[in-house]
C-alpha positions as CSV (number, residue, x, y, z in Angstrom):
1,M,-7.8,4.9,-10.1
2,K,-7.5,5.7,-6.2
3,S,-4.5,7.0,-4.8
4,V,-4.1,7.2,-0.7
5,T,-1.2,7.6,2.0
6,I,-0.5,4.6,3.9
7,R,2.7,4.5,6.6
8,L,4.4,0.4,6.8
9,S,6.9,1.1,9.9
10,L,6.8,-1.9,10.7
11,V,8.3,-5.4,9.9
12,E,4.6,-7.1,11.0
13,N,2.8,-4.0,8.5
14,V,4.4,-5.3,5.6
15,N,3.5,-8.5,5.6
16,K,0.0,-8.0,6.8
17,F,-0.4,-5.9,4.0
18,V,1.1,-7.7,1.6
19,N,-0.8,-10.1,2.4
20,I,-4.3,-8.2,2.5
21,V,-3.5,-6.4,-1.1
22,S,-2.4,-10.1,-2.5
23,A,-6.0,-11.4,-1.8
24,F,-7.4,-8.8,-4.5
25,P,-7.1,-8.9,-8.7
26,Y,-6.3,-5.7,-9.0
27,E,-2.7,-4.3,-10.1
28,M,-2.2,-1.8,-7.3
29,D,1.6,0.1,-6.8
30,L,3.0,2.1,-4.4
31,R,5.1,5.8,-4.8
32,A,7.9,6.7,-2.2
33,G,9.0,10.2,-4.3
34,R,10.5,8.9,-7.9
35,H,9.8,5.3,-7.0
36,V,7.8,2.7,-8.0
37,V,7.6,-0.7,-6.7
38,D,4.7,-3.5,-6.8
39,A,2.1,-3.0,-3.6
40,K,2.5,-7.0,-3.9
41,S,5.9,-7.1,-3.6
42,I,7.4,-7.1,-0.1
43,L,10.9,-6.8,-1.2
44,G,10.1,-4.3,-3.7
45,I,8.1,-2.8,-0.5
46,F,11.4,-2.9,1.7
47,S,13.1,-1.0,-1.0
48,L,11.9,1.9,-0.1
49,D,12.2,4.0,2.3
50,L,9.3,2.8,5.4
51,S,9.9,5.9,7.8
52,R,7.9,8.1,5.5
53,P,4.3,7.7,4.2
54,I,4.2,6.4,0.7
55,T,2.0,6.3,-2.2
56,L,-0.7,3.7,-2.4
57,E,-2.6,3.4,-6.0
58,I,-5.2,0.8,-6.8
59,Y,-5.7,0.4,-10.6
60,A,-9.7,-0.2,-9.9
61,E,-12.6,2.5,-9.1
62,D,-14.4,-0.3,-7.2
63,C,-11.9,-1.3,-4.0
64,G,-14.5,-0.3,-1.0
65,E,-13.9,-3.8,0.3
66,L,-9.3,-3.8,-0.5
67,M,-10.1,-0.3,1.5
68,E,-11.5,-1.4,4.9
69,K,-9.6,-4.2,4.8
70,I,-6.5,-1.7,4.9
71,R,-8.1,0.9,6.6
72,P,-5.5,0.4,10.0
73,F,-2.7,1.5,7.2
74,V,-3.8,4.4,6.0
75,E,-2.8,7.8,7.1
76,E,-5.5,9.9,8.3
77,D,-6.2,14.1,6.6
78,K,-3.9,15.8,9.2
């Protein structure tokens, strides 16, 4: 499993993000506090507080291609 922090602050970003992650066969969740939703669900994502960073949990070991495609959404460590 791999976890990264992402930010989806705009509606357009949510649509782009869901289109990207839906193209991959493995399971992914988004976690915001105690709330967990399917990362491939637009409605689920909109139920989260998008003003704050969200944790993406990817249930796969080899996810390099996905990580490259979602790079614009990944929060850099500060």
